[in-house]
mmCIF file of the C-alpha atoms, coordinates in Angstrom:
data_MODEL
# 
_entry.id   MODEL 
# 
loop_
_atom_site.group_PDB 
_atom_site.id 
_atom_site.type_symbol 
_atom_site.label_atom_id 
_atom_site.label_alt_id 
_atom_site.label_comp_id 
_atom_site.label_asym_id 
_atom_site.label_entity_id 
_atom_site.label_seq_id 
_atom_site.pdbx_PDB_ins_code 
_atom_site.Cartn_x 
_atom_site.Cartn_y 
_atom_site.Cartn_z 
_atom_site.occupancy 
_atom_site.B_iso_or_equiv 
_atom_site.pdbx_formal_charge 
_atom_site.auth_seq_id 
_atom_site.auth_comp_id 
_atom_site.auth_asym_id 
_atom_site.auth_atom_id 
_atom_site.pdbx_PDB_model_num 
ATOM 1   C CA . MET A 1 1   ? 88.602  101.328 110.950 1.00 0.00 ? 1   MET A CA 1 
ATOM 2   C CA . SER A 1 2   ? 87.829  103.606 108.030 1.00 0.00 ? 2   SER A CA 1 
ATOM 3   C CA . ASN A 1 3   ? 86.541  101.672 105.022 1.00 0.00 ? 3   ASN A CA 1 
ATOM 4   C CA . SER A 1 4   ? 87.692  104.332 102.579 1.00 0.00 ? 4   SER A CA 1 
ATOM 5   C CA . LYS A 1 5   ? 91.181  105.028 103.967 1.00 0.00 ? 5   LYS A CA 1 
ATOM 6   C CA . GLY A 1 6   ? 91.937  101.772 105.783 1.00 0.00 ? 6   GLY A CA 1 
ATOM 7   C CA . ILE A 1 7   ? 93.171  103.580 108.894 1.00 0.00 ? 7   ILE A CA 1 
ATOM 8   C CA . PRO A 1 8   ? 91.706  103.849 112.383 1.00 0.00 ? 8   PRO A CA 1 
ATOM 9   C CA . TYR A 1 9   ? 89.633  106.802 113.483 1.00 0.00 ? 9   TYR A CA 1 
ATOM 10  C CA . TYR A 1 10  ? 87.989  107.924 116.698 1.00 0.00 ? 10  TYR A CA 1 
ATOM 11  C CA . PHE A 1 11  ? 84.220  108.014 117.127 1.00 0.00 ? 11  PHE A CA 1 
ATOM 12  C CA . ASN A 1 12  ? 82.465  109.739 120.005 1.00 0.00 ? 12  ASN A CA 1 
ATOM 13  C CA . ALA A 1 13  ? 79.199  107.860 120.529 1.00 0.00 ? 13  ALA A CA 1 
ATOM 14  C CA . ALA A 1 14  ? 77.731  110.675 122.635 1.00 0.00 ? 14  ALA A CA 1 
ATOM 15  C CA . THR A 1 15  ? 78.244  113.427 120.049 1.00 0.00 ? 15  THR A CA 1 
ATOM 16  C CA . LYS A 1 16  ? 78.191  111.138 116.975 1.00 0.00 ? 16  LYS A CA 1 
ATOM 17  C CA . GLN A 1 17  ? 81.357  112.899 115.770 1.00 0.00 ? 17  GLN A CA 1 
ATOM 18  C CA . SER A 1 18  ? 84.330  111.124 114.218 1.00 0.00 ? 18  SER A CA 1 
ATOM 19  C CA . SER A 1 19  ? 87.913  112.358 114.033 1.00 0.00 ? 19  SER A CA 1 
ATOM 20  C CA . TRP A 1 20  ? 91.289  111.174 112.742 1.00 0.00 ? 20  TRP A CA 1 
ATOM 21  C CA . ASP A 1 21  ? 92.924  112.663 115.847 1.00 0.00 ? 21  ASP A CA 1 
ATOM 22  C CA . ALA A 1 22  ? 92.678  111.147 119.314 1.00 0.00 ? 22  ALA A CA 1 
ATOM 23  C CA . PRO A 1 23  ? 90.509  113.126 121.730 1.00 0.00 ? 23  PRO A CA 1 
ATOM 24  C CA . SER A 1 24  ? 92.777  115.493 123.660 1.00 0.00 ? 24  SER A CA 1 
ATOM 25  C CA . GLU A 1 25  ? 91.133  114.607 126.957 1.00 0.00 ? 25  GLU A CA 1 
ATOM 26  C CA . LEU A 1 26  ? 92.282  110.968 126.736 1.00 0.00 ? 26  LEU A CA 1 
ATOM 27  C CA . SER A 1 27  ? 95.614  109.817 128.134 1.00 0.00 ? 27  SER A CA 1 
ATOM 28  C CA . ASP A 1 28  ? 97.909  107.473 126.177 1.00 0.00 ? 28  ASP A CA 1 
ATOM 29  C CA . ASP A 1 29  ? 96.844  104.608 128.456 1.00 0.00 ? 29  ASP A CA 1 
ATOM 30  C CA . GLN A 1 30  ? 93.159  105.332 127.814 1.00 0.00 ? 30  GLN A CA 1 
ATOM 31  C CA . ILE A 1 31  ? 93.772  105.425 124.056 1.00 0.00 ? 31  ILE A CA 1 
ATOM 32  C CA . LYS A 1 32  ? 95.604  102.077 124.251 1.00 0.00 ? 32  LYS A CA 1 
ATOM 33  C CA . SER A 1 33  ? 92.580  100.547 126.001 1.00 0.00 ? 33  SER A CA 1 
ATOM 34  C CA . LEU A 1 34  ? 90.148  101.513 123.212 1.00 0.00 ? 34  LEU A CA 1 
ATOM 35  C CA . PRO A 1 35  ? 88.768  98.840  120.879 1.00 0.00 ? 35  PRO A CA 1 
ATOM 36  C CA . GLY A 1 36  ? 90.959  98.616  117.784 1.00 0.00 ? 36  GLY A CA 1 
ATOM 37  C CA . SER A 1 37  ? 93.966  100.234 119.473 1.00 0.00 ? 37  SER A CA 1 
ATOM 38  C CA . ASN A 1 38  ? 96.139  97.458  118.032 1.00 0.00 ? 38  ASN A CA 1 
ATOM 39  C CA . TYR A 1 39  ? 95.783  99.253  114.669 1.00 0.00 ? 39  TYR A CA 1 
ATOM 40  C CA . LEU A 1 40  ? 97.499  102.330 116.100 1.00 0.00 ? 40  LEU A CA 1 
ATOM 41  C CA . SER A 1 41  ? 100.937 100.869 116.716 1.00 0.00 ? 41  SER A CA 1 
ATOM 42  C CA . GLY A 1 42  ? 103.470 101.342 113.950 1.00 0.00 ? 42  GLY A CA 1 
ATOM 43  C CA . GLY A 1 43  ? 106.810 99.667  113.502 1.00 0.00 ? 43  GLY A CA 1 
ATOM 44  C CA . SER A 1 44  ? 109.927 99.923  111.423 1.00 0.00 ? 44  SER A CA 1 
ATOM 45  C CA . SER A 1 45  ? 108.157 98.219  108.550 1.00 0.00 ? 45  SER A CA 1 
ATOM 46  C CA . GLY A 1 46  ? 105.197 100.550 108.644 1.00 0.00 ? 46  GLY A CA 1 
ATOM 47  C CA . GLY A 1 47  ? 101.779 100.188 110.133 1.00 0.00 ? 47  GLY A CA 1 
ATOM 48  C CA . ALA A 1 48  ? 99.481  102.941 111.234 1.00 0.00 ? 48  ALA A CA 1 
ATOM 49  C CA . GLY A 1 49  ? 102.354 104.889 112.789 1.00 0.00 ? 49  GLY A CA 1 
ATOM 50  C CA . THR A 1 50  ? 103.982 108.024 111.481 1.00 0.00 ? 50  THR A CA 1 
ATOM 51  C CA . ILE A 1 51  ? 107.065 108.043 109.284 1.00 0.00 ? 51  ILE A CA 1 
ATOM 52  C CA . THR A 1 52  ? 109.157 110.772 107.686 1.00 0.00 ? 52  THR A CA 1 
ATOM 53  C CA . ALA A 1 53  ? 110.342 110.702 104.097 1.00 0.00 ? 53  ALA A CA 1 
ATOM 54  C CA . SER A 1 54  ? 111.877 112.864 101.425 1.00 0.00 ? 54  SER A CA 1 
ATOM 55  C CA . HIS A 1 55  ? 111.352 112.568 97.702  1.00 0.00 ? 55  HIS A CA 1 
ATOM 56  C CA . LEU A 1 56  ? 112.522 113.782 94.348  1.00 0.00 ? 56  LEU A CA 1 
ATOM 57  C CA . LEU A 1 57  ? 109.544 114.296 92.016  1.00 0.00 ? 57  LEU A CA 1 
ATOM 58  C CA . VAL A 1 58  ? 109.640 114.649 88.252  1.00 0.00 ? 58  VAL A CA 1 
ATOM 59  C CA . LYS A 1 59  ? 106.275 115.607 86.761  1.00 0.00 ? 59  LYS A CA 1 
ATOM 60  C CA . HIS A 1 60  ? 105.098 114.796 83.243  1.00 0.00 ? 60  HIS A CA 1 
ATOM 61  C CA . LYS A 1 61  ? 102.331 115.955 80.924  1.00 0.00 ? 61  LYS A CA 1 
ATOM 62  C CA . ASP A 1 62  ? 99.867  113.441 82.416  1.00 0.00 ? 62  ASP A CA 1 
ATOM 63  C CA . SER A 1 63  ? 100.508 114.512 86.030  1.00 0.00 ? 63  SER A CA 1 
ATOM 64  C CA . ARG A 1 64  ? 97.496  115.894 87.845  1.00 0.00 ? 64  ARG A CA 1 
ATOM 65  C CA . ARG A 1 65  ? 99.166  119.329 87.916  1.00 0.00 ? 65  ARG A CA 1 
ATOM 66  C CA . THR A 1 66  ? 101.349 120.025 84.883  1.00 0.00 ? 66  THR A CA 1 
ATOM 67  C CA . SER A 1 67  ? 103.249 122.912 86.431  1.00 0.00 ? 67  SER A CA 1 
ATOM 68  C CA . SER A 1 68  ? 105.774 123.334 89.206  1.00 0.00 ? 68  SER A CA 1 
ATOM 69  C CA . TRP A 1 69  ? 107.879 125.951 90.935  1.00 0.00 ? 69  TRP A CA 1 
ATOM 70  C CA . LYS A 1 70  ? 110.381 125.737 88.078  1.00 0.00 ? 70  LYS A CA 1 
ATOM 71  C CA . GLU A 1 71  ? 108.205 125.054 85.016  1.00 0.00 ? 71  GLU A CA 1 
ATOM 72  C CA . THR A 1 72  ? 104.852 126.640 84.195  1.00 0.00 ? 72  THR A CA 1 
ATOM 73  C CA . ASN A 1 73  ? 103.896 124.099 81.524  1.00 0.00 ? 73  ASN A CA 1 
ATOM 74  C CA . ILE A 1 74  ? 105.365 120.606 81.780  1.00 0.00 ? 74  ILE A CA 1 
ATOM 75  C CA . THR A 1 75  ? 105.224 118.786 78.435  1.00 0.00 ? 75  THR A CA 1 
ATOM 76  C CA . ARG A 1 76  ? 107.572 115.793 78.902  1.00 0.00 ? 76  ARG A CA 1 
ATOM 77  C CA . THR A 1 77  ? 106.136 112.293 78.655  1.00 0.00 ? 77  THR A CA 1 
ATOM 78  C CA . LYS A 1 78  ? 106.023 109.877 81.562  1.00 0.00 ? 78  LYS A CA 1 
ATOM 79  C CA . GLU A 1 79  ? 108.762 107.866 79.863  1.00 0.00 ? 79  GLU A CA 1 
ATOM 80  C CA . GLU A 1 80  ? 110.956 110.967 79.597  1.00 0.00 ? 80  GLU A CA 1 
ATOM 81  C CA . ALA A 1 81  ? 110.296 111.818 83.260  1.00 0.00 ? 81  ALA A CA 1 
ATOM 82  C CA . THR A 1 82  ? 111.232 108.264 84.251  1.00 0.00 ? 82  THR A CA 1 
ATOM 83  C CA . GLU A 1 83  ? 114.468 108.464 82.250  1.00 0.00 ? 83  GLU A CA 1 
ATOM 84  C CA . ILE A 1 84  ? 115.360 111.768 83.939  1.00 0.00 ? 84  ILE A CA 1 
ATOM 85  C CA . LEU A 1 85  ? 114.710 110.186 87.328  1.00 0.00 ? 85  LEU A CA 1 
ATOM 86  C CA . ARG A 1 86  ? 116.849 107.141 86.390  1.00 0.00 ? 86  ARG A CA 1 
ATOM 87  C CA . GLU A 1 87  ? 119.735 109.538 85.685  1.00 0.00 ? 87  GLU A CA 1 
ATOM 88  C CA . TYR A 1 88  ? 119.248 111.165 89.111  1.00 0.00 ? 88  TYR A CA 1 
ATOM 89  C CA . GLN A 1 89  ? 119.013 107.710 90.702  1.00 0.00 ? 89  GLN A CA 1 
ATOM 90  C CA . ALA A 1 90  ? 122.385 106.771 89.186  1.00 0.00 ? 90  ALA A CA 1 
ATOM 91  C CA . GLN A 1 91  ? 123.936 109.984 90.534  1.00 0.00 ? 91  GLN A CA 1 
ATOM 92  C CA . VAL A 1 92  ? 122.497 109.428 94.019  1.00 0.00 ? 92  VAL A CA 1 
ATOM 93  C CA . GLY A 1 93  ? 123.666 105.851 94.529  1.00 0.00 ? 93  GLY A CA 1 
ATOM 94  C CA . ASN A 1 94  ? 123.199 105.511 98.297  1.00 0.00 ? 94  ASN A CA 1 
ATOM 95  C CA . SER A 1 95  ? 124.176 109.085 99.168  1.00 0.00 ? 95  SER A CA 1 
ATOM 96  C CA . ARG A 1 96  ? 121.624 111.005 101.199 1.00 0.00 ? 96  ARG A CA 1 
ATOM 97  C CA . GLU A 1 97  ? 123.642 114.195 100.641 1.00 0.00 ? 97  GLU A CA 1 
ATOM 98  C CA . LYS A 1 98  ? 123.546 113.813 96.851  1.00 0.00 ? 98  LYS A CA 1 
ATOM 99  C CA . PHE A 1 99  ? 119.824 112.980 97.013  1.00 0.00 ? 99  PHE A CA 1 
ATOM 100 C CA . GLU A 1 100 ? 119.129 116.153 99.014  1.00 0.00 ? 100 GLU A CA 1 
ATOM 101 C CA . GLU A 1 101 ? 121.241 118.219 96.609  1.00 0.00 ? 101 GLU A CA 1 
ATOM 102 C CA . LEU A 1 102 ? 119.393 116.891 93.548  1.00 0.00 ? 102 LEU A CA 1 
ATOM 103 C CA . ALA A 1 103 ? 115.980 117.238 95.224  1.00 0.00 ? 103 ALA A CA 1 
ATOM 104 C CA . SER A 1 104 ? 116.789 120.872 96.056  1.00 0.00 ? 104 SER A CA 1 
ATOM 105 C CA . ILE A 1 105 ? 117.676 121.653 92.455  1.00 0.00 ? 105 ILE A CA 1 
ATOM 106 C CA . HIS A 1 106 ? 115.498 119.354 90.345  1.00 0.00 ? 106 HIS A CA 1 
ATOM 107 C CA . SER A 1 107 ? 112.383 118.205 92.242  1.00 0.00 ? 107 SER A CA 1 
ATOM 108 C CA . ASP A 1 108 ? 109.108 119.520 90.818  1.00 0.00 ? 108 ASP A CA 1 
ATOM 109 C CA . CYS A 1 109 ? 107.636 119.549 94.352  1.00 0.00 ? 109 CYS A CA 1 
ATOM 110 C CA . SER A 1 110 ? 107.597 122.601 96.595  1.00 0.00 ? 110 SER A CA 1 
ATOM 111 C CA . SER A 1 111 ? 109.450 120.406 99.121  1.00 0.00 ? 111 SER A CA 1 
ATOM 112 C CA . HIS A 1 112 ? 112.561 121.128 97.032  1.00 0.00 ? 112 HIS A CA 1 
ATOM 113 C CA . SER A 1 113 ? 113.171 124.044 99.399  1.00 0.00 ? 113 SER A CA 1 
ATOM 114 C CA . GLN A 1 114 ? 113.493 121.508 102.268 1.00 0.00 ? 114 GLN A CA 1 
ATOM 115 C CA . LYS A 1 115 ? 115.776 119.167 100.271 1.00 0.00 ? 115 LYS A CA 1 
ATOM 116 C CA . GLY A 1 116 ? 112.737 117.054 99.392  1.00 0.00 ? 116 GLY A CA 1 
ATOM 117 C CA . ASN A 1 117 ? 111.683 116.552 103.027 1.00 0.00 ? 117 ASN A CA 1 
ATOM 118 C CA . LEU A 1 118 ? 107.934 115.977 103.281 1.00 0.00 ? 118 LEU A CA 1 
ATOM 119 C CA . GLY A 1 119 ? 107.950 115.862 107.073 1.00 0.00 ? 119 GLY A CA 1 
ATOM 120 C CA . PRO A 1 120 ? 106.044 113.284 109.098 1.00 0.00 ? 120 PRO A CA 1 
ATOM 121 C CA . PHE A 1 121 ? 102.951 111.581 107.697 1.00 0.00 ? 121 PHE A CA 1 
ATOM 122 C CA . SER A 1 122 ? 100.673 108.671 108.505 1.00 0.00 ? 122 SER A CA 1 
ATOM 123 C CA . LYS A 1 123 ? 98.859  106.166 106.354 1.00 0.00 ? 123 LYS A CA 1 
ATOM 124 C CA . GLY A 1 124 ? 96.019  107.723 104.409 1.00 0.00 ? 124 GLY A CA 1 
ATOM 125 C CA . GLN A 1 125 ? 97.768  111.062 103.881 1.00 0.00 ? 125 GLN A CA 1 
ATOM 126 C CA . MET A 1 126 ? 99.695  110.297 100.693 1.00 0.00 ? 126 MET A CA 1 
ATOM 127 C CA . GLN A 1 127 ? 98.701  108.762 97.385  1.00 0.00 ? 127 GLN A CA 1 
ATOM 128 C CA . LYS A 1 128 ? 98.514  104.987 97.801  1.00 0.00 ? 128 LYS A CA 1 
ATOM 129 C CA . PRO A 1 129 ? 101.515 103.963 95.628  1.00 0.00 ? 129 PRO A CA 1 
ATOM 130 C CA . PHE A 1 130 ? 103.698 106.545 97.404  1.00 0.00 ? 130 PHE A CA 1 
ATOM 131 C CA . GLU A 1 131 ? 102.423 105.478 100.822 1.00 0.00 ? 131 GLU A CA 1 
ATOM 132 C CA . ASP A 1 132 ? 102.945 101.784 100.129 1.00 0.00 ? 132 ASP A CA 1 
ATOM 133 C CA . ALA A 1 133 ? 106.504 102.368 98.939  1.00 0.00 ? 133 ALA A CA 1 
ATOM 134 C CA . ALA A 1 134 ? 107.443 104.757 101.761 1.00 0.00 ? 134 ALA A CA 1 
ATOM 135 C CA . PHE A 1 135 ? 106.072 102.526 104.533 1.00 0.00 ? 135 PHE A CA 1 
ATOM 136 C CA . ALA A 1 136 ? 107.827 99.464  103.045 1.00 0.00 ? 136 ALA A CA 1 
ATOM 137 C CA . LEU A 1 137 ? 111.247 101.153 103.226 1.00 0.00 ? 137 LEU A CA 1 
ATOM 138 C CA . GLN A 1 138 ? 113.608 100.912 106.166 1.00 0.00 ? 138 GLN A CA 1 
ATOM 139 C CA . VAL A 1 139 ? 115.026 104.168 107.547 1.00 0.00 ? 139 VAL A CA 1 
ATOM 140 C CA . GLY A 1 140 ? 117.837 105.318 105.251 1.00 0.00 ? 140 GLY A CA 1 
ATOM 141 C CA . GLU A 1 141 ? 116.620 103.207 102.331 1.00 0.00 ? 141 GLU A CA 1 
ATOM 142 C CA . PHE A 1 142 ? 115.766 104.549 98.851  1.00 0.00 ? 142 PHE A CA 1 
ATOM 143 C CA . SER A 1 143 ? 112.836 103.348 96.758  1.00 0.00 ? 143 SER A CA 1 
ATOM 144 C CA . ASP A 1 144 ? 112.989 102.461 93.134  1.00 0.00 ? 144 ASP A CA 1 
ATOM 145 C CA . ILE A 1 145 ? 110.983 104.778 90.862  1.00 0.00 ? 145 ILE A CA 1 
ATOM 146 C CA . ILE A 1 146 ? 107.379 105.090 92.036  1.00 0.00 ? 146 ILE A CA 1 
ATOM 147 C CA . SER A 1 147 ? 104.587 106.414 89.821  1.00 0.00 ? 147 SER A CA 1 
ATOM 148 C CA . THR A 1 148 ? 101.640 108.384 91.237  1.00 0.00 ? 148 THR A CA 1 
ATOM 149 C CA . ASP A 1 149 ? 99.112  110.861 89.868  1.00 0.00 ? 149 ASP A CA 1 
ATOM 150 C CA . SER A 1 150 ? 101.628 113.590 90.734  1.00 0.00 ? 150 SER A CA 1 
ATOM 151 C CA . GLY A 1 151 ? 104.441 112.162 88.608  1.00 0.00 ? 151 GLY A CA 1 
ATOM 152 C CA . VAL A 1 152 ? 107.374 109.833 89.215  1.00 0.00 ? 152 VAL A CA 1 
ATOM 153 C CA . HIS A 1 153 ? 109.351 109.803 92.453  1.00 0.00 ? 153 HIS A CA 1 
ATOM 154 C CA . ILE A 1 154 ? 112.369 108.449 94.252  1.00 0.00 ? 154 ILE A CA 1 
ATOM 155 C CA . ILE A 1 155 ? 111.626 108.209 97.975  1.00 0.00 ? 155 ILE A CA 1 
ATOM 156 C CA . LEU A 1 156 ? 114.080 108.244 100.869 1.00 0.00 ? 156 LEU A CA 1 
ATOM 157 C CA . ARG A 1 157 ? 112.677 107.152 104.216 1.00 0.00 ? 157 ARG A CA 1 
ATOM 158 C CA . THR A 1 158 ? 114.301 109.300 106.881 1.00 0.00 ? 158 THR A CA 1 
ATOM 159 C CA . ALA A 1 159 ? 112.488 108.251 110.080 1.00 0.00 ? 159 ALA A CA 1 
# 
């Protein structure tokens, strides 16, 4: 288990090389027999498995990158970004279609071109607050507003 990321990794004792990906020469049964393999099984409530999520991101002046595909210099405050996202949240309700429409038009992330879809990801790949929120959601469920170094988000878990 990685101390820094809190996720399992593979270590080849012969070559002294470590990798996040399972060795290609191992079968699924061989991987399941490895020490620590119990950390590899995910479930509907998260775990070390892979999930898929979409998001709608609104950046603010304290975001780690203060530009986006639609604005070259973002100057709004975090409070203003949160208020904007609250308005989007009210419009979305529980509608995936409305969420995708708003993400396509308003998200400050390049994923706007995929209706906010970030594709599949595992633990350790996203910023911790985003990861925690996404893995805690059930499929089809929306998060409340989540704050990360990138800005403020609404997350929809899709798989």
